[in-house]
C-alpha positions as a Markdown table, in Angstrom:
| # | Residue | x | y | z |
|---|---|---|---|---|
| 1 | Met | 18.1 | 25.3 | -64.4 |
| 2 | Pro | 20.7 | 22.9 | -63.1 |
| 3 | His | 21.9 | 20.0 | -65.2 |
| 4 | Pro | 20.3 | 16.6 | -64.3 |
| 5 | Ile | 23.7 | 15.4 | -63.0 |
| 6 | Glu | 23.8 | 18.3 | -60.6 |
| 7 | Ile | 20.3 | 17.4 | -59.3 |
| 8 | Leu | 21.3 | 13.8 | -58.9 |
| 9 | Lys | 24.4 | 14.8 | -56.9 |
| 10 | Arg | 22.3 | 16.8 | -54.5 |
| 11 | Ile | 19.9 | 14.0 | -53.9 |
| 12 | His | 22.3 | 11.0 | -53.9 |
| 13 | Arg | 25.8 | 10.4 | -52.7 |
| 14 | Leu | 27.3 | 9.2 | -55.9 |
| 15 | Ala | 31.0 | 8.3 | -56.4 |
| 16 | Pro | 32.8 | 9.9 | -59.3 |
| 17 | Gly | 32.7 | 6.7 | -61.2 |
| 18 | Gln | 29.0 | 6.4 | -60.8 |
| 19 | Ile | 28.5 | 10.0 | -62.0 |
| 20 | Ala | 30.7 | 9.2 | -65.0 |
| 21 | Thr | 28.7 | 6.1 | -65.9 |
| 22 | Ile | 25.4 | 8.0 | -65.7 |
| 23 | Ala | 26.8 | 10.9 | -67.7 |
| 24 | Ser | 28.0 | 8.5 | -70.4 |
| 25 | His | 24.5 | 7.4 | -71.0 |
| 26 | Met | 23.0 | 10.9 | -71.2 |
| 27 | His | 22.7 | 13.0 | -74.3 |
| 28 | Glu | 20.8 | 16.1 | -75.2 |
| 29 | Thr | 18.1 | 15.8 | -77.8 |
| 30 | Arg | 16.1 | 18.8 | -79.1 |
| 31 | Met | 12.6 | 18.2 | -80.2 |
| 32 | Gln | 10.2 | 20.5 | -82.1 |
| 33 | Arg | 6.7 | 21.3 | -81.0 |
| 34 | Gly | 4.4 | 18.5 | -82.3 |
| 35 | Asp | 7.0 | 15.8 | -82.2 |
| 36 | Thr | 6.0 | 12.5 | -80.7 |
| 37 | Ile | 7.7 | 9.7 | -78.8 |
| 38 | Asp | 6.5 | 6.2 | -79.6 |
| 39 | Gly | 6.0 | 4.6 | -76.2 |
| 40 | Asn | 6.2 | 1.1 | -77.5 |
| 41 | Ser | 9.8 | 1.4 | -78.8 |
| 42 | Arg | 11.6 | 4.3 | -77.0 |
| 43 | Leu | 9.8 | 5.2 | -73.8 |
| 44 | Arg | 10.3 | 1.9 | -72.0 |
| 45 | Asn | 14.1 | 2.1 | -72.0 |
| 46 | Thr | 14.6 | 5.9 | -72.0 |
| 47 | Ser | 14.2 | 8.7 | -69.5 |
| 48 | Tyr | 13.5 | 12.2 | -70.6 |
| 49 | Tyr | 14.4 | 15.4 | -68.7 |
| 50 | Ile | 12.6 | 18.5 | -70.1 |
| 51 | Val | 14.8 | 21.6 | -69.8 |
| 52 | Lys | 12.5 | 24.0 | -71.5 |
| 53 | Gly | 8.9 | 23.6 | -72.6 |
| 54 | Ala | 6.3 | 21.0 | -71.7 |
| 55 | Ala | 5.1 | 17.6 | -72.7 |
| 56 | Arg | 1.6 | 16.1 | -72.8 |
| 57 | Ala | 1.0 | 12.4 | -72.4 |
| 58 | Tyr | -1.9 | 10.8 | -74.3 |
| 59 | Tyr | -2.8 | 7.2 | -73.9 |
| 60 | Thr | -3.9 | 5.8 | -77.2 |
| 61 | Lys | -5.6 | 2.5 | -77.8 |
| 62 | Asp | -2.3 | 0.7 | -77.6 |
| 63 | Leu | -1.0 | 3.0 | -74.7 |
| 64 | Ser | 1.9 | 4.4 | -76.7 |
| 65 | Leu | 1.9 | 8.1 | -77.6 |
| 66 | Ile | 3.4 | 11.1 | -76.0 |
| 67 | His | 3.3 | 14.6 | -77.6 |
| 68 | Ile | 6.0 | 17.2 | -77.1 |
């Protein structure tokens, strides 16, 4: 599977400086099955790209829980 930067390059015409800026904000995080992302604190300002596996989104009473 191609890296997210490679996908962006195929879709958008980005200058090298723009690619460098985007890449500087990206980092790989490995999560275990059953981990959760708190939508109230992390999801609003963060994008996630799933390389392997799947995620399920559950809306709780406060609309804030995603299970990996």
